[in-house]
Structure formats: structure tokens, C-alpha cells
Steps between C-alpha positions, in 0.01 A plus 500: 500500500783732574627473145159607364494796737838605378376469139199716585747764621692467168805346672555227246865416587409462864185300419700270272764442773225421751330256260834333422566450872158339548544272194839393636363440847192311371616344170187286470253789526328567171389848591850606600635407152210669336558822695870497420424435134251782486741743662785391274277560199411845630877567532553398141679176584288282276731200481515468880128561526432217260721269708306585815166448323623159371606405852158597630329293231713199581418535868128537425505181295708288736488631856150652501306317226166584660564866415643462151159571345547860615876552499604338173273700263558814702878468486498400132306821427757702696779348295323588172500861613876513532 
């Protein structure tokens, strides 16, 4: 949540650092990789953003398959927007 607050205050580098820390601390959390991917995309780092989205898709399919119906199409749409 803190990363999103930083984004709302137009502090993209700080928000990206916060999201990266969360994704590293919770590497199996789909939403952490989505947030990091989103912020990287906003920062113009499309290649890294795509990698984070792909990680999130893999997690949604393997670790949290009950939620893949939501995450996979959502994340794929985000990747198309890169």
C-alpha cells in the first residue's frame, strides 16, 4: 500500500523501490510483482516491467491457481499495454 501512496504523490522512484523491496521479501506474492511491474512501466522500464508481469502470471498459474481466472487475463492485458 505504501508504494501506491508514493505513486499517488508522484514519487515514482521511491514507489518502485518500495515495491521492489516487497517483491523481494515476498517473492511468491502475485500482487507484489504486479505492483512492481506497473511502477516499472510507469518509469519507462518496459523490459523489467514485462519480466515482473511474467513472474506474476507464473505465480498465478502455479502457486495460486484458484485466482488465475482474474490475474492471468489482467496481467496479460497490462503486458499488451507496454
